[in-house]
C-alpha positions as CSV (number, residue, x, y, z in Angstrom):
1,X,40.3,116.1,77.4
2,X,41.3,119.0,79.5
3,X,41.3,116.8,82.7
4,X,43.5,114.2,80.9
5,X,45.9,117.0,79.9
6,X,46.1,118.3,83.5
7,X,46.7,114.7,84.8
8,X,49.6,114.3,82.3
9,X,51.2,117.5,83.4
10,X,50.9,116.5,87.1
11,X,52.7,113.2,86.6
12,X,55.3,114.8,84.3
13,X,56.1,117.3,87.0
14,X,56.1,114.6,89.7
15,X,58.4,112.4,87.6
16,X,60.8,115.3,86.9
17,X,60.9,116.1,90.7
18,X,61.7,112.4,91.5
19,X,64.5,112.1,88.9
20,X,66.3,115.4,89.4
21,X,69.3,115.9,91.6
22,X,68.6,117.2,95.2
23,X,68.7,121.0,95.3
24,X,71.0,123.0,97.7
25,X,73.1,119.9,98.4
26,X,76.3,120.8,100.3
27,X,79.5,119.7,98.4
28,X,82.2,117.9,100.4
29,X,85.7,117.3,99.1
30,X,85.8,113.6,99.8
31,X,84.6,110.5,97.9
32,X,81.7,108.6,99.5
33,X,82.2,105.6,101.8
34,X,80.2,103.1,99.9
35,X,79.4,99.4,100.4
36,X,80.6,97.4,98.6
37,X,83.8,99.4,97.9
38,X,83.6,99.8,94.2
39,X,85.7,103.0,93.9
40,X,88.3,102.6,91.1
41,X,87.5,99.0,90.4
42,X,87.8,97.6,86.9
43,X,84.7,95.8,85.6
44,X,83.8,93.9,82.4
45,X,81.2,95.0,79.9
46,X,77.7,93.6,80.7
47,X,78.5,92.7,84.4
48,X,75.4,92.9,86.6
49,X,74.7,96.4,87.9
50,X,77.2,97.5,90.5
51,X,74.5,98.6,93.0
52,X,75.9,100.1,96.2
53,X,74.8,102.0,99.3
54,X,76.3,104.7,101.5
55,X,78.1,103.4,104.7
56,X,79.2,100.0,105.6
57,X,77.6,96.6,105.7
58,X,77.0,97.0,109.4
59,X,75.3,100.4,109.4
60,X,71.9,100.1,111.1
61,X,69.9,102.7,109.1
62,X,70.2,103.2,105.3
63,X,70.4,106.7,103.9
64,X,68.6,107.9,100.8
65,X,70.7,108.3,97.7
66,X,70.6,109.9,94.3
67,X,73.4,108.7,92.0
68,X,74.2,109.8,88.4
69,X,76.4,107.4,86.5
70,X,77.9,109.1,83.4
71,X,80.2,107.5,80.8
72,X,83.4,109.1,79.7
73,X,82.5,108.0,76.1
74,X,78.8,108.8,76.5
75,X,75.6,107.8,78.2
76,X,74.1,108.6,81.6
77,X,71.8,106.7,83.9
78,X,70.3,107.3,87.4
79,X,70.1,105.1,90.5
80,X,68.3,106.2,93.6
81,X,66.7,105.0,96.8
82,X,68.2,103.4,99.9
83,X,70.9,102.1,97.5
84,X,72.0,103.0,93.9
85,X,69.5,100.7,92.1
86,X,70.4,100.7,88.4
87,X,68.2,99.3,85.7
88,X,69.9,96.2,84.2
89,X,69.4,97.0,80.5
90,X,70.4,100.7,81.0
91,X,73.5,99.6,82.9
92,X,74.6,97.1,80.3
93,X,74.2,99.7,77.6
94,X,76.3,102.2,79.6
95,X,79.1,99.6,80.0
96,X,79.0,98.8,76.3
97,X,79.3,102.5,75.3
98,X,82.2,102.9,77.6
99,X,84.3,99.8,77.0
100,X,87.9,100.9,77.5
101,X,86.7,104.1,79.3
102,X,85.3,105.1,82.6
103,X,82.0,105.5,84.3
104,X,81.9,108.5,86.6
105,X,79.6,108.5,89.6
106,X,78.2,111.6,91.2
107,X,76.7,110.7,94.6
108,X,74.1,112.7,96.6
109,X,73.1,111.3,99.9
110,X,71.2,112.4,103.0
111,X,73.5,113.9,105.6
112,X,71.9,111.5,108.1
113,X,69.1,108.9,107.9
114,X,65.7,110.5,107.3
115,X,67.3,113.9,107.0
116,X,66.1,116.7,104.8
117,X,69.7,117.9,104.2
118,X,71.8,116.4,101.4
119,X,75.5,116.1,100.7
120,X,77.1,115.9,97.3
121,X,80.3,113.9,97.4
122,X,83.4,114.1,95.2
123,X,83.0,112.0,92.1
124,X,84.6,108.6,91.8
125,X,85.1,106.2,88.8
126,X,84.9,102.6,87.7
127,X,86.9,101.5,84.8
128,X,85.4,99.4,82.0
129,X,87.9,96.8,80.8
130,X,88.7,96.1,77.1
131,X,88.9,92.4,78.1
132,X,85.7,90.5,77.7
133,X,84.0,88.3,80.3
134,X,81.6,86.4,78.2
135,X,81.2,83.4,80.5
136,X,77.6,82.9,81.7
137,X,78.5,83.1,85.4
138,X,80.0,81.3,88.3
139,X,79.2,78.2,90.3
140,X,79.9,78.0,94.0
141,X,79.1,76.3,97.3
142,X,77.1,78.3,99.8
143,X,77.4,77.1,103.3
144,X,75.9,78.5,106.5
145,X,77.9,78.8,109.7
146,X,78.5,75.7,111.7
147,X,80.9,72.7,111.7
148,X,78.5,69.8,111.5
149,X,77.9,67.6,108.5
150,X,75.2,69.1,106.3
151,X,73.5,72.2,107.5
152,X,71.7,73.1,104.2
153,X,74.9,73.3,102.2
154,X,74.1,73.9,98.5
155,X,75.7,74.1,95.1
156,X,74.5,77.2,93.2
157,X,75.1,78.9,89.9
158,X,74.8,82.6,89.3
159,X,74.3,84.6,86.1
160,X,77.0,87.3,86.6
161,X,75.2,89.5,84.0
162,X,72.1,89.7,86.1
163,X,71.1,88.8,89.7
164,X,69.7,85.4,88.9
165,X,70.8,82.6,91.2
166,X,69.8,79.0,90.8
167,X,70.2,76.1,93.2
168,X,71.7,73.0,91.6
169,X,71.6,70.7,94.6
170,X,71.0,71.5,98.3
171,X,71.3,69.5,101.5
172,X,67.6,70.0,102.2
173,X,67.0,67.6,99.3
174,X,69.5,65.0,100.6
175,X,69.6,65.4,104.3
176,X,72.9,64.8,106.0
177,X,75.1,64.9,102.9
178,X,78.0,67.3,102.2
179,X,78.6,68.5,98.7
180,X,81.9,69.8,97.4
181,X,84.3,69.9,94.5
182,X,81.8,71.0,91.9
183,X,84.2,71.3,89.0
184,X,83.6,71.9,85.3
185,X,86.3,71.2,82.7
186,X,87.9,74.6,82.3
187,X,84.6,76.5,82.6
188,X,82.8,74.1,80.2
189,X,79.8,72.6,82.2
190,X,79.2,69.9,79.6
191,X,81.9,68.0,81.6
192,X,81.3,68.4,85.3
193,X,82.2,66.5,88.4
194,X,81.0,66.8,92.1
195,X,81.6,64.9,95.3
196,X,78.9,63.9,97.8
197,X,80.3,62.9,101.2
198,X,78.7,60.9,103.9
199,X,76.9,57.6,104.0
200,X,75.8,56.6,100.5
201,X,77.9,59.3,99.0
202,X,79.7,59.1,95.7
203,X,81.4,61.0,92.9
204,X,79.3,62.4,90.0
205,X,80.7,62.5,86.5
206,X,78.4,64.3,84.1
207,X,79.3,64.4,80.4
208,X,77.0,66.0,77.9
209,X,74.1,65.8,80.3
210,X,74.5,62.1,81.2
211,X,75.1,61.4,84.9
212,X,77.4,58.7,86.1
213,X,77.9,58.0,89.8
214,X,81.1,56.2,90.8
215,X,82.8,55.1,94.0
216,X,86.5,55.9,93.8
217,X,87.2,54.2,97.1
218,X,88.8,50.8,96.5
219,X,91.1,48.4,98.2
220,X,94.0,50.4,96.7
221,X,92.6,53.8,97.5
222,X,91.8,54.9,101.1
223,X,89.0,57.3,100.4
224,X,86.7,58.8,97.7
225,X,88.1,61.5,95.4
226,X,87.8,65.2,96.1
227,X,89.5,68.5,95.0
228,X,89.0,67.6,91.4
229,X,90.6,68.9,88.2
230,X,89.9,67.9,84.6
231,X,92.5,67.1,81.9
232,X,91.9,69.5,78.9
233,X,91.0,66.7,76.6
234,X,88.0,65.8,78.9
235,X,88.9,62.1,79.2
236,X,90.6,62.2,82.6
237,X,89.8,63.8,86.0
238,X,92.4,64.1,88.8
239,X,91.3,63.8,92.4
240,X,92.8,63.8,95.9
241,X,91.7,60.8,97.9
242,X,91.8,62.0,101.5
243,X,90.1,62.4,104.9
244,X,89.3,65.8,106.3
245,X,89.2,66.5,110.1
246,X,88.6,69.5,112.3
247,X,90.0,70.6,115.6
248,X,88.9,73.6,117.7
249,X,90.9,76.1,119.7
250,X,90.0,77.4,123.2
251,X,91.0,80.8,124.6
252,X,92.3,82.1,121.2
253,X,90.9,84.3,118.4
254,X,91.4,81.4,116.0
255,X,88.4,79.1,116.1
256,X,89.4,76.1,114.0
257,X,92.2,74.1,112.3
258,X,91.3,71.8,109.4
259,X,93.7,69.1,108.3
260,X,94.1,65.8,106.5
261,X,95.2,62.5,108.0
262,X,96.2,61.1,104.6
263,X,95.9,62.2,101.0
264,X,97.0,60.7,97.6
265,X,96.4,61.7,94.0
266,X,94.4,59.5,91.7
267,X,93.3,60.0,88.1
268,X,90.1,58.6,86.7
269,X,89.7,57.6,83.1
270,X,86.1,58.3,82.2
271,X,86.2,56.1,79.1
272,X,87.5,52.9,80.7
273,X,86.2,53.4,84.3
274,X,89.8,52.9,85.5
275,X,91.8,54.6,88.2
276,X,95.3,55.5,87.2
277,X,97.7,55.2,90.2
278,X,101.4,55.9,90.5
279,X,103.8,55.4,93.4
280,X,105.0,59.0,93.1
281,X,101.5,60.2,93.9
282,X,100.9,58.0,96.9
283,X,104.3,58.2,98.7
284,X,104.4,56.7,102.1
285,X,105.0,59.4,104.7
286,X,103.7,62.1,102.5
287,X,100.3,63.7,101.7
288,X,99.6,64.6,98.0
289,X,96.8,67.0,97.5
290,X,95.2,69.6,95.1
291,X,96.0,68.3,91.7
292,X,95.9,70.5,88.5
293,X,96.8,69.8,84.9
294,X,98.8,72.2,82.9
295,X,97.2,74.1,80.0
296,X,98.6,71.6,77.4
297,X,97.7,68.6,79.7
298,X,101.3,67.3,79.6
299,X,102.0,68.0,83.3
300,X,100.2,67.3,86.5
301,X,100.9,69.8,89.3
302,X,100.1,69.0,93.0
303,X,101.0,69.9,96.5
304,X,102.7,67.6,98.9
305,X,103.7,67.7,102.6
306,X,105.2,65.3,105.1
307,X,102.7,63.3,107.1
308,X,102.7,65.0,110.5
309,X,101.1,63.8,113.7
310,X,98.0,66.1,113.4
311,X,96.5,67.8,115.1
312,X,99.3,67.8,117.6
313,X,101.9,68.8,115.0
314,X,99.6,71.1,112.9
315,X,102.2,73.8,112.9
316,X,104.6,71.5,111.0
317,X,102.3,71.0,107.9
318,X,104.3,72.7,105.0
319,X,103.3,71.9,101.5
320,X,105.5,72.1,98.4
321,X,104.3,72.3,94.8
322,X,105.5,69.5,92.6
323,X,105.1,68.6,88.9
324,X,105.1,65.2,87.1
325,X,104.7,64.5,83.4
326,X,101.5,62.9,82.0
327,X,100.9,61.2,78.7
328,X,97.2,61.4,77.8
329,X,97.5,58.8,75.0
330,X,98.8,56.1,77.3
331,X,97.6,57.3,80.7
332,X,101.1,57.0,82.1
333,X,103.0,59.4,84.4
334,X,106.6,60.5,84.0
335,X,109.5,59.1,85.9
336,X,110.7,62.4,87.4
337,X,109.1,64.7,89.9
338,X,110.2,68.3,89.9
339,X,109.7,70.6,92.9
340,X,108.6,74.1,91.8
341,X,108.1,75.6,95.3
342,X,109.7,74.1,98.3
343,X,107.6,74.6,101.4
344,X,109.9,72.9,103.9
345,X,112.9,75.0,102.7
346,X,110.9,78.2,102.7
347,X,109.0,77.4,106.0
348,X,105.8,78.1,104.1
349,X,102.9,76.1,102.6
350,X,102.0,76.3,98.9
351,X,98.6,74.9,97.8
352,X,95.7,75.2,95.3
353,X,97.7,75.7,92.1
354,X,95.6,77.0,89.3
355,X,97.4,77.4,85.9
356,X,95.8,79.9,83.5
357,X,94.2,78.1,80.5
358,X,96.4,80.0,78.1
359,X,99.5,78.6,79.9
360,X,100.9,82.0,80.7
361,X,100.5,82.2,84.5
362,X,100.0,80.1,87.6
363,X,98.3,81.4,90.7
364,X,98.5,79.6,94.0
365,X,97.9,80.2,97.7
366,X,100.8,80.8,100.1
367,X,100.3,80.6,103.9
368,X,102.5,79.9,106.9
369,X,101.2,76.3,107.3
370,X,98.4,73.9,106.5
371,X,97.0,72.1,103.4
372,X,93.6,73.8,104.0
373,X,94.2,77.5,103.5
374,X,90.7,78.8,103.7
375,X,90.9,78.7,107.6
376,X,94.4,80.4,107.6
377,X,94.3,84.2,108.3
378,X,97.6,84.7,106.5
379,X,96.6,82.9,103.3
380,X,97.4,85.1,100.2
381,X,97.4,84.7,96.5
382,X,100.8,84.5,94.7
383,X,101.5,84.3,90.9
384,X,104.2,82.5,88.9
385,X,105.3,83.5,85.5
386,X,105.4,80.2,83.6
387,X,107.9,81.5,81.1
388,X,110.5,82.5,83.8
389,X,109.2,80.7,86.9
390,X,109.6,84.0,88.8
391,X,107.1,84.5,91.6
392,X,105.6,87.4,93.5
393,X,102.9,88.2,96.0
394,X,99.8,89.7,94.4
395,X,99.7,92.6,96.8
396,X,97.4,94.5,94.5
397,X,94.5,92.1,95.2
398,X,95.4,90.6,98.6
399,X,94.0,91.8,101.9
400,X,95.0,91.4,105.5
401,X,92.6,88.4,105.7
402,X,92.2,85.1,104.0
403,X,92.3,84.7,100.3
404,X,91.9,81.2,98.7
405,X,89.9,79.1,96.2
406,X,90.6,80.9,93.0
407,X,89.8,80.0,89.3
408,X,90.2,81.5,85.9
409,X,87.7,82.7,83.3
410,X,87.6,80.8,80.0
411,X,89.8,83.5,78.3
412,X,92.3,83.6,81.2
413,X,91.7,87.3,81.7
414,X,89.5,87.3,84.9
415,X,90.0,85.6,88.2
416,X,87.3,84.8,90.8
417,X,88.5,84.0,94.4
418,X,87.1,83.8,97.9
419,X,88.1,86.3,100.6
420,X,87.3,87.1,104.2
421,X,88.2,90.7,103.8
422,X,84.7,92.0,104.3
423,X,84.2,90.9,107.9
424,X,86.9,88.4,108.7
425,X,84.5,85.5,109.1
426,X,82.6,84.7,105.9
427,X,84.2,84.1,102.6
428,X,82.6,86.1,99.7
429,X,83.4,86.1,96.0
430,X,85.7,88.8,94.4
431,X,86.7,89.4,90.8
432,X,89.8,90.9,89.3
433,X,91.1,91.4,85.8
434,X,94.6,90.0,85.1
435,X,96.7,92.2,82.7
436,X,99.5,91.2,80.3
437,X,102.0,91.9,83.1
438,X,100.2,89.4,85.4
439,X,99.0,92.2,87.7
440,X,95.4,92.2,89.0
441,X,93.1,95.2,89.2
442,X,91.3,96.2,92.4
443,X,89.0,93.3,93.2
444,X,85.2,93.9,93.3
445,X,82.6,92.0,95.3
446,X,80.0,89.8,93.5
447,X,77.3,92.4,92.7
448,X,73.9,91.9,94.4
449,X,70.8,94.0,94.3
450,X,70.6,96.0,97.6
451,X,74.0,94.5,98.6
452,X,73.9,95.6,102.3
453,X,70.6,94.0,102.9
454,X,71.6,90.9,100.9
455,X,75.0,90.3,102.6
456,X,73.7,91.3,106.1
457,X,70.7,89.0,106.1
458,X,72.2,85.9,104.5
459,X,74.9,84.5,106.8
460,X,76.3,82.1,104.2
461,X,79.9,81.7,103.2
462,X,80.7,81.3,99.5
463,X,83.5,78.9,98.6
464,X,85.0,76.8,95.8
465,X,84.0,79.3,93.1
466,X,84.5,78.6,89.4
467,X,83.4,80.3,86.2
468,X,81.0,78.5,84.0
469,X,81.0,79.3,80.3
470,X,77.3,78.5,79.9
471,X,74.4,77.7,82.3
472,X,74.8,74.3,83.9
473,X,72.1,71.9,82.7
474,X,71.7,69.6,85.7
475,X,68.8,67.3,86.6
476,X,68.8,67.5,90.4
477,X,65.8,65.1,90.7
478,X,67.8,62.4,88.8
479,X,70.8,63.1,91.1
480,X,68.7,62.8,94.2
481,X,67.4,59.4,93.0
482,X,70.8,58.1,92.2
483,X,72.3,59.3,95.5
484,X,69.6,57.5,97.4
485,X,69.6,54.2,95.4
486,X,73.4,54.0,96.1
487,X,74.1,52.2,92.8
488,X,77.6,53.1,91.7
489,X,79.8,52.3,88.7
490,X,82.5,49.9,89.6
491,X,86.0,51.2,88.9
492,X,89.1,49.2,88.2
493,X,92.7,49.9,88.9
494,X,95.1,50.2,86.0
């Protein structure tokens, strides 16, 4: 009995020593340089733990840390080790307690790797938003470096409340194929579409768990559909039918230019298996691309540019944003096309329009040229007030590097977008909260456990992100069989 008591005392003292703050730490009057930069970001309740480390993503040696996270409304948790490793359940409880308040971080770190001396930094805060983010997570394409077809491209989904990532379909299962345009209907994965390029490719339409594979290439359409967007009633899906090409620079810091030789907008009726075409959306001498329906479904937005002699005239590609009416009952388009943003007049390119699902805002990408902004260093996010049509640059969330491929959460309060701000090469996923004034909060990087190790060792780019309200139920084995058997639903032209 006495021996058991001594053992208990020993481990109690050891535990207390391991969980107490470092003694004799030298205080410095500066906030810590942490990776990722989570200082003053705004987060939703129940987001995955915002683990971070001292230094940058490129530092060679990690430094030991001891971090106290204390809520302005109550609660306190500890994270320690080579990075601030917070328990998921404890972290969630802390964010719930402090909704509408702050979490204050006190960071202790070794003054140098493997040093016995410690520094205590000036406290910093994260703000816990009143706005919910109840969506299960995000879907995205992960793609390794390279410009060949395939290369173990994969479509993944991630639970943003934990660190769980699930592969939905990868190139290792169907070698030589390229996957893109994995698009739910306004975050609802019960209606889902994806495009498989390459020989034997096709377009997936999944509704309530049932897969249908179609070939949207017909005598009247030059190519299969991509860059998809669902109509809010779930019956129609708009696509851009185009071809994508790459050219490479020599002797410059810019490695690649991506462009389209042609592009038209088509709309697929999932009930009748018909393609809806309109002369206004396949104008000779123009390229129509990146369709998006309005929140009420009565308008189809898209970008359009003059057909240039690319790649020779790649600098001349300037996209405008246009709008045309759409009647979901009849499947007919309006007779008038309105220009919302004039790229040729402004000597700019406007692409990837994404209206908020509540109809209040429209966020789009502006860059100096191109209809493929993810390779344009000057691509930035801009916002339009749909009540006044006034526009402004979202300077509060943009960086000096590429921003593109953005989508709204189901409640139109959060935005996910891809950015190259971290290293200038790889797109990673960032989140921001959009307020009543249309302004975004400081973006934060998708949380990972041990983020420096994760982002340094996995050289993948994240792109085409979208929120998913619930976990996507997807039978990849059935998809692989149907990709390989090449049986496709025949579509008709209306």
